N, C-alpha and C positions, 0 to 999 in steps of 0.2 A: 529076733531081738539080739542086738550085739552085747558082748560082754566087755565093752570098751570102758576106758576111764571116764570119770565124770566130766561134765562141762568145766573148762578152765575157770578158776575162781574169778578172774577179771571179767569174764563174759557172762557169768551166771545171772547177773542183774544189771547188765550194762544198758546205757542209753546210746543207741547207734545214730549215726548221722551220715546220710548218703551224699556224696559230692560228685557231680558231673564235672570232670576237670576242665573241659573246654570252656565252661561257663561260670566258673567260681571266682577266680581271681587272676588277673593278667598283670604280670610284673614288668613286661617289656613293651607294652603298647602295640603289640601286633594283632590285637583283637581276639586272641585265643588264650584262655587260662593256662596256667603252668604251675609246676611244682614250687617255684620260688614265690609266686603269688600266694599260693596256698599256705606256704610256710609263714609268710607275713601275716596271715589271718588266723593263725593258730591261737593267738591270744583271745580272739573273739569266741572261738569254739570252747576254749578253757573257761572263759567267763560264763558262757551259756551252760556249761556243765556236762557236755557229752563225754563219754568214755572211749568211744571208738569211732573212727571214720572208715567208710569203705568207698573206694574210688572206682568209678566205671573204668573200662580197660585203658591202660596206660602203655601197652606194648606198641612196638613199631607196627605200622599199619598203613594201607592205602586210604583208610577212612572212607570207604564206600558205605560202611555201616557203623560210622561213629566209633571205630576202634574194635568192634566185635568181629572184624575181619582181620585176624592177627597175621602179621607178616613175619614176626620174629618174637618168640616167647621170651627170649633171654635178653632183649634189648628194649629200652624205653623209647617211646615216640619222641623224636627230636623236638616236636612242637612243645612238649612239656618240659624238656630238660633231660640231662643225662642221668646215669645211675648215681653219680655223686650228688646231684640235686635231689633225687629221691631219698638217698641215704640221709642227707641233711634234714629233709622233711621228717623222716621216721625218727631220727635222733632228737630233733627239737620237740616233736610231739611226745616222745617218751618222757622227756624231762617235765612235761606238763601233765603226765598221767593219761595220755591219749594214745591208743593203739591205732595202727594203720593196717587196713586190709585191702588187698587188691582183688580185682575182678578176674577170675580165671575162666577163660573161654575154652572149655574142655572138649566140646563135641565137634569142633570144626576149626578150620583155619581160613585165611584168605586164599584165593586161587593164585596169589602172587607169592605165597610162602615157598621157600626153597624145597620143602618136602613135596609140595604138589607139583611144582615145576619139574622136578625130577621124576615124579610118579607118572606124569603125563607123557613121558617118553620111555618109560621102563615097564614093560608088561609083567615083570617079576616083582615089582614093588607093591606092598600091601599096606601102606600107611592109610590108604583110602579105599572106598568101596567102588569097585569097577565091575560093570556088567558087560558081557560079550554080545548082547543084543538089546534093542530098545526095551525099556521097562518103565513103569509108572514113576514119574518124577525125575528120572535120570536125565543127565545133560550130556550132549556130545563132547567127546574128548577135544581139548584145545591143542593137543600136541600130536606127535607121531604115533603114540600108542592108540591102537584101535579100540573102540568101545565107548562106553558112557560112564560117567561118574555120578554118585548120589550126593546132592547138596543137603545141607542140614537146615538151612533157612533160606537166604537168598541164593540164587544160582552161583554167585561168586564165592560162596562159603562151602566148599566141599567137606562132606562129613568124614571125620576120622573113623577108622575102622576099629570098632570095639566088638565086632562080631554080631551075630544074630542069635537070638534065643531059640529060634526054630530054623533048622536047615532044610534044604529041599534040593534033591539031586538035579532037578530041572533048572535050578538057579544056582550054579556053582559059586557065584560071588557071595552067597550066604555062608560065610565061614563061621565056625563055632567060636564061642567066646575065648577058648583057649588055643586057638590057632596062632601061628607065629606073628601075624600082623597085630591082632588084638593084644597079645602079650607085650609086644614091643611098644605099643601106644600106652599101655598102662604103666610101663617102666618110664616112658617119656614124661607122663604126668608127674611121677614122683621126682624126676630130675628137675622139672620146671619148678615145682613147689619148693624143693630143697634149695634151689638157687636163690629164690627171693626170700625165703625164711632166713637164709644165711646172711642176707643183706639188711635184716632188721624188720621186715614185714612180719606181722603177727597172725596172719591167716588169710583166708580167701572166701569170697562169695563166688559160688560156682554158677556160671551162666548155663541155662538150659540143662540143669543137672540130670533131668530124667530122660534125656534124649540119646544117651550114648549107645546102649545096646539096642539094636533094631528088632522089630517084630517081637516085642517082649511083653506078653500078656501079664498084667499085674506088676510090671516092672521088677520081676523077681531077679533076673540076671543083672539088671542095672543096679539093684540093691546090693547084690553080692559083690559087684565091682567096687562100690563105695565102701562096703564093709571091709574089704581087703585093703583099700587105700587108707581107711581110718585106722586100721590096725598098725599099718606102717607109721602113720602120723603119731599115734600114741607112743610108739616105741622110740621114734627118732626126734620128734618135736612135740612133747606132751603138753606144752602150753599154747600151742597154735590152735586156731579156731577154723572150723569148716562150716560155712553157711550155704544153704541151698537156694537156688532159684528153681523151686520145684512146685511150690504152691500146694503141697499136700504133706503136712508134717506127720500125719499118721503113717505114711510110708517112708518118708525121707529120714526122719530122725531114728527110727529103729534100724534103718539101713546104715547109719553111721554118722550122719550129719549132727553137729552140735545144735543147730537151729535151722528152721525153715521159715520163710516169709508167707503169711497169708497174702495171696495175690489176686489180681483181677482175672486170673485164669488158674486152672489146675484143680485137682481134687475131684471128688465125685460130682460136685455141682458146678464145675468149670468156673470157679472164681466168684460165683454169685454171693457167697457170704460176705466177702469184702465189699463188693459193689453194693450190696443191700445196706451196708453200714453208712457209707458216705459218698457214693457216686450218684450225684443228682441227675445226671443224664440230660440236662437242659442247657441250652445256650452254648453247647460245645459240639458243633456239627462235625468236628473232625476228631473226636476221641474214639470213635469206632465201636462203642458199646451201646446196646439198645437202651432207651430210657425206661426206667421203672422206679417206683417210689423207693426212697432210701430213708433210713431212720433219721439221719442228720440232715433233715430238710425242713424248710420253714413251714410247710403246710401240714406237717405231722401225719403224713399218710403212710409212713414206712412201718416195717415190722422188725423189731430188734430180735425177734425169735429166730429168724433165719440165721443170723450171725451166732446167736447163743447156742442153738442146736449144733451147728458145725463146730463151734469152739469146744463145747463139752465133749463131742466125739473125738476131736483131735487131741484134747487134753488127756483123755483116758488112754489113748494109744501112746502118747509121748511119755506120760508118767514123769518120773524123775530123771529120765535118761537124756533129756535135752530141753530145748525151749521153742516156743512159738513166737515169731516176731510179727508185730502189728505195725505196718508202715502207714504214714500219712498219705504217701503217694510214691511214685518212682518215675524214672526216666521214660517209661512206656505208658504212663497212665495220667489222666488229667489231674491237676492239683486239687487240694481241698478247696482253694478259692477258684471256682470256675462258674460259668453261667451267671445266674442271678444271685448267687450266694454272697452275702455281705460280710464285712469284717466281724460284726457282732456274732455271726454264726460259727466262726472258727474257734472261739474260746471254749464253748462246751465240748467241741471235738477234742481239743487238747486235754481238757480236764478228764475226759474219758480215757484217751489213749495213755496218758501218763499215770493213771491210777489203776489200770487194768493189769492182771497178772500175766503180762507178756514182756518180751523185749521190744520196747518202742523203737521204731526207726523213723527218724525225721528226715524228710527229703529237703535238701538245701532250699532255703527261701520260704518254706511253708511256715516257719516260725515267725515270719514277719507278714505273712499273708500274700506272698507273691501269687499272681494270677496266672492261670492257664490262658494262653493267647491263641485264639483260633485264627485261621486264615494265613499262617506263615508259609513261605515257600518251602518246598522239599529241601532239606539240608542234610547232607551226609547220610542218606538212606532213611530219613525220618518218616517218609510216607510209605505205608504198608497197603494202602488201598484208597479208593475214592473217598472214604469216610474215616480214615485213620491216619492222622498226621501227628507224629510225636514231637515235632519242633516246638509246639506250644507249651510244653512242660520242660523245655531245655534252655530257656532264655537266661541271660546273665544275672548273676546275683546282684541285687540292688543295694549297693553299699551306702550310697548317699543319694540326695535328691537330684543330683546332676544327671541328666540322661546320658547313659553310656559311661557312667563313672567307673574307672578301672578298666575300661575296654576302649578300643579304637572304634568309633562308630562307623568308620569307613570300611573296615574289614572284618568286624566282629561277625561270628558265624550266625548267631541266633537273635540278635537284638532287633526288635520290631522297629520299623521305620518311623513310626509316630508314637513314641512312648507316652503313656498316660502321665500328665503332669502331677496328678494326685496319687501316684503310685506309692506303695509303702517302701521304706528303706531302713537299713540298719541304723544309720546315724540318728535319724529322727526318732525312731522307736527306742533306741538305747537311752536317749535323753529324756524320755517320757515314761515315768514309772507306771502309768496306767495303760501302757501299750500291750499288744499281744505278745511281743517279744519278752517283756518283763514277766508276763503271766507264765509263759513257757519256762522261763528260767526259775521262777518261784516253784512251779510244779516239779521240776527236776530236782531242785534243792530239797523240797519236801519229801519226794520219793526216796532220796538218798538218806535223809534224816530218819525216816520212818520205814524200815524194811518191809513192814506188813503191807505197804502200799505198792510194793514192787512185785517181781516175778514169783517170790516165794510165799507171800502171804495167802491165807485162805480166802476163798470167795464165796459169798452167799448173795444171790440175787433176790432182793426183796420185792421188786416190782419190775416187770418186763414190759413196760408201756411208756406212756408220757406222764410224769417224768420217769426216767430210769433210776432205780435206787438199788444200791448194793453195799454190803459190808465187806471190808477188807480186814483180815486178821482178827475178826470178832470185835474190833474196837474203833474202826474208822468207817463212818458213813459217807458215801459218795452219792450225790444227787445231780442228775444232768437232765436238763430240758432243752433239747435242740430245736424245738418248734417255736413259731412266733407267738402262739397263744399261751397264756398261763396254764399251769397244770397243778393239780392238788392230789394228795394221797393221804390215806389214814393207815397207820401202822401201829404195832405195839410200841409202848413208850420207849423212845430212843433219845432221852434228854442229853443234848450235847454238853460236854464239859467246856469245849472251846471250838470256835470256828477257825479253821486253818487257812483256807482259800475259798472265798465266797463272793458270788455276785448274783443277787436276786433270789436267793433261796432262804426260806425261814422255816425253822423246825421248832414247834411248840408242843411238847409232849408227844401226842400221837398224830398230830397234824403236820404235814409237810406242804408248804406252798412254794411254788416255783414260778417266777416270772418267765416271760418268753426269753429264749436264748440265755438261760441261766445255768449256774453250776454251783456246787458247794461241796467242800470236804470238811467234815466235822470229826473231832475226837470225842468219843462217847465217855 
């Protein structure tokens, strides 16, 4: 456990919003989103009520993996705009009370990065991991340097050398974590972070945060690396946030991260707790995950206990040292609206997410019910296998009812060729106070007005079935029924003083009756 400073006050109960910059807002009509377009849309995010946005990678890149193949950590990708455009974004966001976090790809670079180009011709360079004979997963050198390099994900993403937890004389490339190369890379991470923090960024979401130290049982040495970096961050940039893509808060938060996301992978159950919550696994033949019943499914065959058990275990490990973030979706995972799931089913999911004691993270477009689109072509490395294409969750933000609004339909990266004419969009839903968008806004407003409904309030689960019923802060009752069939429940007398946000739930003394796809938040 670290002895680091507490979570920054601005992050302690924030509502996060993830933006895939290619697909969010295009200001110049070239079919690709950019900083200027995002800046123009900050008013919408302020109206919605989010506290912080994190952007998928914005660094210079060949974009063979959508920017996760970094070509220069200290330069922005020209497609998005220059550093001045990013500074204008962070400044304008700051005036609206919105922080901006960048995505830090810490474990690897592009094979086009100057570091790797030099390393591929210099046997004395230890930025990367080089073997002197063929070994599992290693890739032949592309330069005059003899040997093979270790990729971290795709072959064109060579792993930066942060050392091995276990060395082996028979494999001399297994340098210890305190060898010259790993020390230099840890210093480079500090320099990269300091550069962007100095330009107004408020923190980082760290890609593949558990991948840095190799052959690391229990991720002990990886944890020590992040503990060291967190100590530096606390000393030099105490208000900056460090969020992990680890998927295992019980390990990552004690190691030094302020928060970690529950993910579709990671942890002792390899992501099953999140998938058991709202991955319906049907109608999405390209999302890569096996079908299994989830709790937020119309047939009501899921088991919320899988999620609850994992949550309780992680919550005990995290304690008061950090936060667990609960996302609606992300750029690697099918959206809430996928397969046969209807718009009516999305409202209970948001009622749950925004009243649960986590940091909610809304993936752009989920608040209007944007759908996962199967069958799109591979785009910038979106395809990971025959059944896993991420392009379907990366389509352009639907600002209004015009197909391709805000994007050039001729060159846009992710726009389906035949948009659904009945698709949801911001303009239509913003004008309709009964829409999903307005519900999400009301729930965020309620969460901010009643802190007991946020990350700090106590939690007591009253019924872990259909409907789900729980108390927040001892005085707010939340009831959620995500299945099609009505559900009923008898509890001790919980007479509400007022209904705060309700659809289809009635509380009468000890009786709770919930229509299909219903939700309710009551003050007792």
